[in-house]
N, CA, C and O atoms as CSV, one atom per row, in Angstrom:
chain,resi,resn,atom,element,x,y,z
A,1,MET,N,N,99.231,3.770,9.317
A,1,MET,CA,C,97.910,3.346,9.364
A,1,MET,C,C,97.755,2.929,10.641
A,1,MET,O,O,96.667,2.362,10.741
A,2,LYS,N,N,98.402,2.953,11.751
A,2,LYS,CA,C,97.841,2.591,13.064
A,2,LYS,C,C,97.101,3.916,13.357
A,2,LYS,O,O,95.945,3.920,13.778
A,3,LYS,N,N,97.790,5.008,13.126
A,3,LYS,CA,C,96.933,6.213,13.762
A,3,LYS,C,C,95.520,6.403,13.136
A,3,LYS,O,O,94.636,7.008,13.742
A,4,PHE,N,N,95.345,5.874,11.920
A,4,PHE,CA,C,94.010,6.012,11.550
A,4,PHE,C,C,93.078,5.136,12.305
A,4,PHE,O,O,92.165,5.727,12.881
A,5,ASN,N,N,93.141,3.530,12.443
A,5,ASN,CA,C,92.742,2.669,13.076
A,5,ASN,C,C,92.406,3.211,14.399
A,5,ASN,O,O,91.373,2.777,14.908
A,6,SER,N,N,93.158,4.163,15.110
A,6,SER,CA,C,92.733,4.612,16.157
A,6,SER,C,C,91.792,5.614,16.333
A,6,SER,O,O,91.242,5.706,17.431
A,7,LEU,N,N,91.489,6.447,15.360
A,7,LEU,CA,C,90.621,7.370,15.202
A,7,LEU,C,C,89.362,7.121,14.668
A,7,LEU,O,O,88.431,7.925,14.620
A,8,LEU,N,N,89.376,5.561,14.125
A,8,LEU,CA,C,87.995,5.115,13.446
A,8,LEU,C,C,86.591,5.109,14.997
A,8,LEU,O,O,85.486,5.649,15.045
A,9,PRO,N,N,87.221,4.382,15.872
A,9,PRO,CA,C,86.268,4.026,16.668
A,9,PRO,C,C,85.578,5.613,17.524
A,9,PRO,O,O,84.502,5.798,18.091
A,10,LEU,N,N,86.745,6.525,17.283
A,10,LEU,CA,C,86.016,8.095,17.611
A,10,LEU,C,C,84.994,8.490,16.931
A,10,LEU,O,O,83.968,8.916,17.463
A,11,LEU,N,N,85.187,8.379,15.557
A,11,LEU,CA,C,84.057,8.394,14.735
A,11,LEU,C,C,82.663,7.687,14.637
A,11,LEU,O,O,81.602,8.257,14.387
A,12,ALA,N,N,82.850,6.279,14.888
A,12,ALA,CA,C,81.559,5.720,14.808
A,12,ALA,C,C,81.955,4.254,15.896
A,12,ALA,O,O,82.430,3.155,15.609
A,13,SER,N,N,81.497,4.867,17.249
A,13,SER,CA,C,81.647,4.121,18.244
A,13,SER,C,C,80.237,3.113,18.101
A,13,SER,O,O,79.106,3.593,18.023
A,14,GLU,N,N,80.451,2.007,18.087
A,14,GLU,CA,C,79.165,1.058,17.908
A,14,GLU,C,C,78.458,0.894,19.547
A,14,GLU,O,O,77.270,0.733,19.827
A,15,ASP,N,N,79.727,1.007,20.543
A,15,ASP,CA,C,78.768,0.579,22.233
A,15,ASP,C,C,78.195,2.082,22.666
A,15,ASP,O,O,77.423,2.117,23.625
A,16,THR,N,N,78.500,3.171,22.078
A,16,THR,CA,C,77.540,4.648,22.172
A,16,THR,C,C,76.387,4.800,21.590
A,16,THR,O,O,76.214,4.969,20.383
A,17,ALA,N,N,75.261,4.723,22.740
A,17,ALA,CA,C,74.220,5.306,22.027
A,17,ALA,C,C,73.745,6.535,22.237
A,17,ALA,O,O,73.648,7.039,23.356
A,18,ALA,N,N,73.365,7.184,20.978
A,18,ALA,CA,C,73.059,8.340,20.638
A,18,ALA,C,C,71.717,8.745,21.358
A,18,ALA,O,O,70.877,7.861,21.518
A,19,PRO,N,N,71.466,9.996,21.794
A,19,PRO,CA,C,70.368,10.393,22.569
A,19,PRO,C,C,69.131,10.523,21.582
A,19,PRO,O,O,69.563,10.881,20.486
A,20,ALA,N,N,68.158,10.410,21.568
A,20,ALA,CA,C,66.863,10.303,20.903
A,20,ALA,C,C,66.769,11.632,20.067
A,20,ALA,O,O,66.359,11.406,18.928
A,21,TRP,N,N,66.987,12.706,20.272
A,21,TRP,CA,C,67.110,14.125,19.836
A,21,TRP,C,C,67.984,13.939,18.625
A,21,TRP,O,O,67.863,14.656,17.631
A,22,VAL,N,N,68.757,13.090,18.709
A,22,VAL,CA,C,70.106,13.416,17.654
A,22,VAL,C,C,69.824,12.258,16.823
A,22,VAL,O,O,70.344,12.264,15.707
A,23,VAL,N,N,69.014,11.143,17.190
A,23,VAL,CA,C,68.600,10.191,16.104
A,23,VAL,C,C,67.451,10.490,15.313
A,23,VAL,O,O,67.232,9.886,14.263
A,24,SER,N,N,66.758,11.321,15.722
A,24,SER,CA,C,65.283,11.878,15.116
A,24,SER,C,C,66.074,13.175,14.133
A,24,SER,O,O,65.611,13.373,13.010
A,25,SER,N,N,66.779,13.678,14.418
A,25,SER,CA,C,67.386,15.034,13.862
A,25,SER,C,C,68.144,14.683,12.434
A,25,SER,O,O,68.164,15.484,11.499
A,26,PHE,N,N,68.720,13.469,12.394
A,26,PHE,CA,C,69.862,13.493,11.422
A,26,PHE,C,C,69.359,13.245,9.966
A,26,PHE,O,O,70.123,13.557,9.053
A,27,PRO,N,N,67.898,12.607,9.611
A,27,PRO,CA,C,67.155,12.572,8.924
A,27,PRO,C,C,66.764,13.979,7.959
A,27,PRO,O,O,66.729,14.083,6.733
A,28,ILE,N,N,66.495,14.980,9.007
A,28,ILE,CA,C,66.123,16.508,8.914
A,28,ILE,C,C,67.619,17.222,8.274
A,28,ILE,O,O,67.695,18.038,7.356
A,29,ILE,N,N,68.579,16.715,8.958
A,29,ILE,CA,C,69.733,17.462,8.597
A,29,ILE,C,C,70.138,16.823,7.319
A,29,ILE,O,O,70.700,17.613,6.560
A,30,LYS,N,N,70.015,15.648,6.882
A,30,LYS,CA,C,70.562,15.061,5.844
A,30,LYS,C,C,69.732,15.724,4.749
A,30,LYS,O,O,70.447,15.871,3.758
A,31,ILE,N,N,68.422,16.206,4.541
A,31,ILE,CA,C,67.795,16.622,3.611
A,31,ILE,C,C,67.982,18.134,3.414
A,31,ILE,O,O,67.794,18.705,2.340
A,32,ILE,N,N,68.367,18.723,4.543
A,32,ILE,CA,C,68.794,20.015,4.372
A,32,ILE,C,C,69.999,20.140,3.944
A,32,ILE,O,O,70.161,21.226,3.387
A,33,LEU,N,N,71.135,19.327,3.977
A,33,LEU,CA,C,72.423,19.772,3.487
A,33,LEU,C,C,72.161,19.051,1.858
A,33,LEU,O,O,72.764,19.701,1.005
A,34,ALA,N,N,71.492,18.014,1.368
A,34,ALA,CA,C,71.177,17.860,0.116
A,34,ALA,C,C,70.367,18.828,-0.570
A,34,ALA,O,O,70.494,18.818,-1.794
A,35,VAL,N,N,69.532,19.695,-0.062
A,35,VAL,CA,C,69.183,20.884,-0.889
A,35,VAL,C,C,70.040,21.853,-0.649
A,35,VAL,O,O,69.877,22.659,-1.564
A,36,LEU,N,N,70.970,22.283,0.156
A,36,LEU,CA,C,71.942,23.103,-0.041
A,36,LEU,C,C,73.173,22.885,-1.034
A,36,LEU,O,O,73.743,23.792,-1.640
A,37,ILE,N,N,73.461,21.630,-1.092
A,37,ILE,CA,C,74.223,21.123,-2.138
A,37,ILE,C,C,73.512,21.358,-3.568
A,37,ILE,O,O,74.088,21.766,-4.576
A,38,MET,N,N,72.253,21.047,-3.466
A,38,MET,CA,C,71.576,21.074,-5.037
A,38,MET,C,C,71.591,22.518,-5.349
A,38,MET,O,O,72.081,22.914,-6.407
A,39,LEU,N,N,70.984,23.470,-4.324
A,39,LEU,CA,C,71.043,24.936,-4.698
A,39,LEU,C,C,72.398,25.197,-5.299
A,39,LEU,O,O,72.496,25.444,-6.501
A,40,CYS,N,N,73.403,25.152,-4.540
A,40,CYS,CA,C,75.153,25.862,-4.691
A,40,CYS,C,C,75.173,25.131,-6.209
A,40,CYS,O,O,75.238,25.961,-7.116
A,41,ALA,N,N,75.136,23.928,-6.585
A,41,ALA,CA,C,75.186,23.482,-7.785
A,41,ALA,C,C,74.380,23.995,-8.865
A,41,ALA,O,O,74.715,23.918,-10.047
A,42,ILE,N,N,73.594,24.383,-8.557
A,42,ILE,CA,C,72.417,24.756,-9.796
A,42,ILE,C,C,73.355,26.078,-9.731
A,42,ILE,O,O,74.031,26.240,-10.747
A,43,ALA,N,N,73.524,27.117,-8.645
A,43,ALA,CA,C,74.239,28.518,-8.751
A,43,ALA,C,C,75.452,28.510,-9.511
A,43,ALA,O,O,75.801,29.380,-10.310
A,44,LEU,N,N,76.133,27.359,-9.176
A,44,LEU,CA,C,77.742,27.031,-9.767
A,44,LEU,C,C,77.536,26.884,-11.328
A,44,LEU,O,O,78.324,27.375,-12.136
A,45,ILE,N,N,76.214,26.042,-11.746
A,45,ILE,CA,C,76.139,25.885,-13.082
A,45,ILE,C,C,75.806,27.252,-13.813
A,45,ILE,O,O,76.478,27.576,-14.792
A,46,ILE,N,N,75.005,27.880,-13.454
A,46,ILE,CA,C,74.567,29.075,-13.764
A,46,ILE,C,C,75.747,30.094,-14.007
A,46,ILE,O,O,75.875,30.679,-15.082
A,47,LEU,N,N,76.523,30.253,-13.035
A,47,LEU,CA,C,77.551,30.851,-12.776
A,47,LEU,C,C,78.700,30.578,-13.972
A,47,LEU,O,O,79.229,31.548,-14.513
A,48,ILE,N,N,78.987,29.482,-14.277
A,48,ILE,CA,C,79.898,28.996,-14.978
A,48,ILE,C,C,79.505,29.125,-16.303
A,48,ILE,O,O,80.412,29.168,-17.134
A,49,LEU,N,N,78.430,29.192,-16.663
A,49,LEU,CA,C,77.665,29.386,-17.985
A,49,LEU,C,C,77.814,30.966,-18.369
A,49,LEU,O,O,77.977,31.266,-19.551
A,50,SER,N,N,77.758,31.952,-17.382
A,50,SER,CA,C,77.823,33.203,-17.716
A,50,SER,C,C,79.123,34.008,-17.810
A,50,SER,O,O,79.232,35.207,-18.066
A,51,GLN,N,N,80.214,32.997,-17.518
A,51,GLN,CA,C,81.540,33.572,-17.174
A,51,GLN,C,C,81.927,33.790,-18.840
A,51,GLN,O,O,81.540,32.990,-19.691
A,52,LYS,N,N,82.638,34.835,-19.118
A,52,LYS,CA,C,83.111,35.072,-20.620
A,52,LYS,C,C,84.185,34.088,-20.873
A,52,LYS,O,O,84.822,33.671,-19.906
A,53,THR,N,N,84.477,33.638,-22.161
A,53,THR,CA,C,85.234,32.449,-22.497
A,53,THR,C,C,86.477,33.432,-22.794
A,53,THR,O,O,86.528,34.623,-23.100
A,54,GLU,N,N,87.548,32.353,-22.558
A,54,GLU,CA,C,89.144,33.206,-22.903
A,54,GLU,C,C,89.266,33.444,-24.628
A,54,GLU,O,O,89.961,34.344,-25.098
A,55,SER,N,N,88.594,32.630,-25.344
A,55,SER,CA,C,88.855,32.588,-27.006
A,55,SER,C,C,88.449,33.777,-27.736
A,55,SER,O,O,89.208,34.380,-28.494
A,56,ASP,N,N,86.972,34.185,-27.447
A,56,ASP,CA,C,86.542,35.121,-28.543
A,56,ASP,C,C,85.735,36.249,-27.582
A,56,ASP,O,O,85.216,37.243,-28.089
A,57,GLY,N,N,85.697,36.000,-26.271
A,57,GLY,CA,C,85.172,37.149,-25.414
A,57,GLY,C,C,83.857,36.877,-25.566
A,57,GLY,O,O,83.310,37.858,-25.062
A,58,SER,N,N,83.028,36.154,-25.947
A,58,SER,CA,C,81.604,35.806,-25.746
A,58,SER,C,C,81.234,34.709,-24.659
A,58,SER,O,O,81.954,33.728,-24.469
A,59,ASN,N,N,80.121,34.932,-23.994
A,59,ASN,CA,C,79.973,34.058,-22.824
A,59,ASN,C,C,79.015,32.734,-23.622
A,59,ASN,O,O,78.828,32.489,-24.813
A,60,ALA,N,N,78.624,32.176,-22.586
A,60,ALA,CA,C,78.497,30.713,-23.357
A,60,ALA,C,C,76.751,30.872,-23.520
A,60,ALA,O,O,76.242,30.328,-24.500
A,61,ILE,N,N,75.934,31.560,-22.629
A,61,ILE,CA,C,74.612,31.633,-22.435
A,61,ILE,C,C,74.113,32.740,-23.746
A,61,ILE,O,O,73.350,32.350,-24.629
A,62,THR,N,N,74.549,33.849,-23.720
A,62,THR,CA,C,73.935,34.796,-24.957
A,62,THR,C,C,74.965,34.879,-26.196
A,62,THR,O,O,74.686,35.344,-27.301
A,63,GLY,N,N,75.997,34.433,-25.872
A,63,GLY,CA,C,77.003,34.491,-26.924
A,63,GLY,C,C,77.269,36.114,-27.403
A,63,GLY,O,O,77.403,36.313,-28.611
A,64,GLN,N,N,77.325,36.948,-26.726
A,64,GLN,CA,C,77.111,38.258,-26.882
A,64,GLN,C,C,78.757,38.579,-27.052
A,64,GLN,O,O,79.538,38.170,-26.193
A,65,ALA,N,N,79.102,39.138,-27.911
A,65,ALA,CA,C,81.006,39.655,-28.142
A,65,ALA,C,C,81.156,40.646,-27.150
A,65,ALA,O,O,80.233,41.353,-26.746
A,66,ASP,N,N,82.581,40.703,-26.674
A,66,ASP,CA,C,82.893,41.660,-25.808
A,66,ASP,C,C,83.146,42.865,-26.670
A,66,ASP,O,O,83.793,42.702,-27.705
A,67,THR,N,N,82.674,44.131,-26.329
A,67,THR,CA,C,83.309,45.293,-26.700
A,67,THR,C,C,83.900,46.211,-25.855
A,67,THR,O,O,83.655,46.033,-24.662
A,68,PHE,N,N,84.546,47.059,-26.115
A,68,PHE,CA,C,85.531,47.746,-25.409
A,68,PHE,C,C,84.638,48.580,-23.922
A,68,PHE,O,O,85.171,48.916,-22.865
A,69,TYR,N,N,83.431,48.708,-24.244
A,69,TYR,CA,C,82.611,49.343,-23.111
A,69,TYR,C,C,82.293,48.377,-21.856
A,69,TYR,O,O,82.272,48.631,-20.651
A,70,ASN,N,N,82.020,47.017,-22.660
A,70,ASN,CA,C,81.689,45.559,-21.986
A,70,ASN,C,C,82.723,45.292,-21.119
A,70,ASN,O,O,82.599,44.843,-19.980
A,71,ARG,N,N,83.966,45.638,-21.804
A,71,ARG,CA,C,85.352,45.038,-21.215
A,71,ARG,C,C,85.530,45.963,-19.748
A,71,ARG,O,O,85.582,45.442,-18.634
A,72,ASN,N,N,85.600,47.278,-19.982
A,72,ASN,CA,C,85.723,48.104,-18.971
A,72,ASN,C,C,84.861,48.032,-17.935
A,72,ASN,O,O,85.249,47.953,-16.769
A,73,LYS,N,N,83.492,48.055,-18.320
A,73,LYS,CA,C,82.558,47.958,-17.248
A,73,LYS,C,C,82.553,46.534,-16.376
A,73,LYS,O,O,82.551,46.453,-15.147
A,74,GLY,N,N,82.552,45.310,-17.439
A,74,GLY,CA,C,82.456,44.310,-16.872
A,74,GLY,C,C,83.750,43.542,-16.174
A,74,GLY,O,O,83.689,42.395,-15.733
A,75,GLU,N,N,84.683,44.204,-16.159
A,75,GLU,CA,C,86.025,43.732,-15.607
A,75,GLU,C,C,85.728,43.353,-13.778
A,75,GLU,O,O,86.054,42.307,-13.218
A,76,SER,N,N,85.198,44.259,-13.294
A,76,SER,CA,C,84.900,44.120,-11.689
A,76,SER,C,C,83.450,43.066,-11.539
A,76,SER,O,O,83.135,42.454,-10.519
A,77,LEU,N,N,82.768,43.067,-12.747
A,77,LEU,CA,C,81.978,42.141,-12.536
A,77,LEU,C,C,82.305,40.724,-13.032
A,77,LEU,O,O,81.630,39.733,-12.751
A,78,GLN,N,N,83.234,40.726,-13.675
A,78,GLN,CA,C,83.875,39.044,-14.168
A,78,GLN,C,C,84.706,38.646,-12.947
A,78,GLN,O,O,84.806,37.445,-12.698
A,79,GLY,N,N,85.316,39.550,-12.157
A,79,GLY,CA,C,86.138,39.428,-11.085
A,79,GLY,C,C,85.224,38.893,-10.235
A,79,GLY,O,O,85.528,37.835,-9.684
A,80,LYS,N,N,84.108,39.421,-9.992
A,80,LYS,CA,C,82.992,38.905,-8.921
A,80,LYS,C,C,82.525,37.757,-9.088
A,80,LYS,O,O,82.288,37.065,-8.098
A,81,ILE,N,N,82.249,37.222,-10.541
A,81,ILE,CA,C,81.605,36.105,-10.636
A,81,ILE,C,C,82.962,35.142,-10.683
A,81,ILE,O,O,82.608,33.982,-10.896
A,82,ARG,N,N,83.980,35.228,-10.590
A,82,ARG,CA,C,85.082,34.199,-10.415
A,82,ARG,C,C,85.252,33.800,-9.009
A,82,ARG,O,O,85.583,32.703,-8.560
A,83,LYS,N,N,84.965,34.886,-8.400
A,83,LYS,CA,C,85.087,35.111,-6.887
A,83,LYS,C,C,84.014,34.202,-6.244
A,83,LYS,O,O,84.210,33.374,-5.355
A,84,THR,N,N,83.040,34.454,-6.749
A,84,THR,CA,C,81.933,33.801,-6.205
A,84,THR,C,C,81.898,32.160,-6.645
A,84,THR,O,O,81.728,31.266,-5.816
A,85,THR,N,N,82.080,31.937,-8.013
A,85,THR,CA,C,82.660,30.405,-8.476
A,85,THR,C,C,83.146,29.691,-7.419
A,85,THR,O,O,82.652,28.661,-6.959
A,86,ILE,N,N,84.364,30.401,-6.954
A,86,ILE,CA,C,85.236,29.716,-6.392
A,86,ILE,C,C,84.629,29.478,-4.742
A,86,ILE,O,O,84.755,28.397,-4.166
A,87,GLY,N,N,84.151,30.339,-4.295
A,87,GLY,CA,C,83.212,30.189,-3.163
A,87,GLY,C,C,82.279,29.098,-3.088
A,87,GLY,O,O,82.108,28.307,-2.161
A,88,LEU,N,N,81.613,29.185,-4.369
A,88,LEU,CA,C,80.806,28.120,-4.315
A,88,LEU,C,C,81.269,26.829,-4.399
A,88,LEU,O,O,80.883,25.979,-3.598
A,89,THR,N,N,82.063,26.581,-5.290
A,89,THR,CA,C,83.149,25.348,-5.425
A,89,THR,C,C,83.621,24.921,-4.130
A,89,THR,O,O,83.671,23.714,-3.893
A,90,ILE,N,N,83.946,25.704,-3.329
A,90,ILE,CA,C,84.627,25.295,-1.812
A,90,ILE,C,C,83.413,24.986,-0.838
A,90,ILE,O,O,83.587,24.105,0.004
A,91,SER,N,N,82.215,25.638,-0.891
A,91,SER,CA,C,81.248,25.550,-0.355
A,91,SER,C,C,80.692,23.991,-0.851
A,91,SER,O,O,80.475,23.206,0.072
A,92,ILE,N,N,80.532,23.666,-1.787
A,92,ILE,CA,C,79.811,22.137,-2.456
A,92,ILE,C,C,80.741,21.397,-1.877
A,92,ILE,O,O,80.309,20.532,-1.115
A,93,PHE,N,N,81.743,21.463,-1.991
A,93,PHE,CA,C,83.172,20.680,-1.362
A,93,PHE,C,C,82.711,20.347,0.004
A,93,PHE,O,O,82.230,19.252,0.295
A,94,VAL,N,N,82.890,21.436,0.925
A,94,VAL,CA,C,82.834,20.986,2.243
A,94,VAL,C,C,81.450,20.359,2.798
A,94,VAL,O,O,81.454,19.521,3.701
A,95,LEU,N,N,80.130,20.885,2.116
A,95,LEU,CA,C,78.935,20.216,2.461
A,95,LEU,C,C,79.101,18.959,2.119
A,95,LEU,O,O,78.960,18.268,3.128
A,96,CYS,N,N,79.328,18.329,1.200
A,96,CYS,CA,C,79.642,17.132,0.465
A,96,CYS,C,C,80.141,16.237,1.516
A,96,CYS,O,O,79.567,15.192,1.821
A,97,ILE,N,N,81.440,16.751,2.178
A,97,ILE,CA,C,82.186,16.110,3.097
A,97,ILE,C,C,81.583,16.375,4.501
A,97,ILE,O,O,82.368,15.880,5.310
A,98,ILE,N,N,80.899,16.743,4.920
A,98,ILE,CA,C,79.882,16.682,6.064
A,98,ILE,C,C,78.877,15.808,5.812
A,98,ILE,O,O,78.546,14.970,6.651
A,99,PHE,N,N,78.357,15.906,4.757
A,99,PHE,CA,C,77.050,14.692,4.562
A,99,PHE,C,C,77.728,13.305,4.116
A,99,PHE,O,O,76.941,12.358,4.142
A,100,LEU,N,N,78.904,13.037,3.754
A,100,LEU,CA,C,79.592,11.945,4.039
A,100,LEU,C,C,79.903,11.768,5.226
A,100,LEU,O,O,79.966,10.558,5.445
A,101,ILE,N,N,80.173,12.477,6.270
A,101,ILE,CA,C,80.693,12.187,7.428
A,101,ILE,C,C,79.343,11.745,8.232
A,101,ILE,O,O,79.270,10.759,8.965
A,102,ILE,N,N,78.357,12.604,7.972
A,102,ILE,CA,C,77.326,12.177,8.620
A,102,ILE,C,C,76.596,10.977,8.387
A,102,ILE,O,O,75.903,10.472,9.270
A,103,ASN,N,N,76.717,10.473,7.204
A,103,ASN,CA,C,76.466,8.973,6.436
A,103,ASN,C,C,77.143,8.137,7.017
A,103,ASN,O,O,76.614,7.193,7.605
A,104,PHE,N,N,78.423,8.313,6.968
A,104,PHE,CA,C,79.378,7.255,7.786
A,104,PHE,C,C,79.413,7.199,9.299
A,104,PHE,O,O,79.690,6.111,9.802
A,105,VAL,N,N,79.185,8.161,10.033
A,105,VAL,CA,C,79.077,8.002,11.605
A,105,VAL,C,C,77.903,7.442,11.665
A,105,VAL,O,O,77.940,6.315,12.159
A,106,TYR,N,N,76.487,7.947,11.225
A,106,TYR,CA,C,75.188,8.013,11.634
A,106,TYR,C,C,74.654,7.033,10.826
A,106,TYR,O,O,73.468,7.252,10.580
A,107,ARG,N,N,75.169,5.866,10.241
A,107,ARG,CA,C,74.861,5.068,9.192
A,107,ARG,C,C,73.663,4.092,9.784
A,107,ARG,O,O,72.645,3.787,9.162
A,108,GLY,N,N,73.956,3.732,10.927
A,108,GLY,CA,C,73.203,2.782,11.717
A,108,GLY,C,C,71.648,3.395,12.300
A,108,GLY,O,O,70.881,2.675,12.940
A,109,TYR,N,N,71.406,4.542,12.028
A,109,TYR,CA,C,70.167,5.087,12.544
A,109,TYR,C,C,69.401,5.604,11.546
A,109,TYR,O,O,68.309,6.111,11.804
């Protein structure tokens, strides 16, 4: 616990004054991060709804059943959708952590 108490002043030192351009740019950075998080979340919702379910081979949006042609053709597409879903999930997590750090460190500005 002592290690974390020594790191906290490095993150949010109260005696250090930030330059004026830093203070004026953080509201803009926070808005940009919030918009990026929102866009990634909307894309993630769409990707999750377009994935095929494991039970009957239909997806949540269209409800179309899986045929032999679609199964063989869509295998690479489903793999790409899953990889994109994982990438968007990780990016939302990282953007939220950055947003939290910015709010925590520069809460006084």
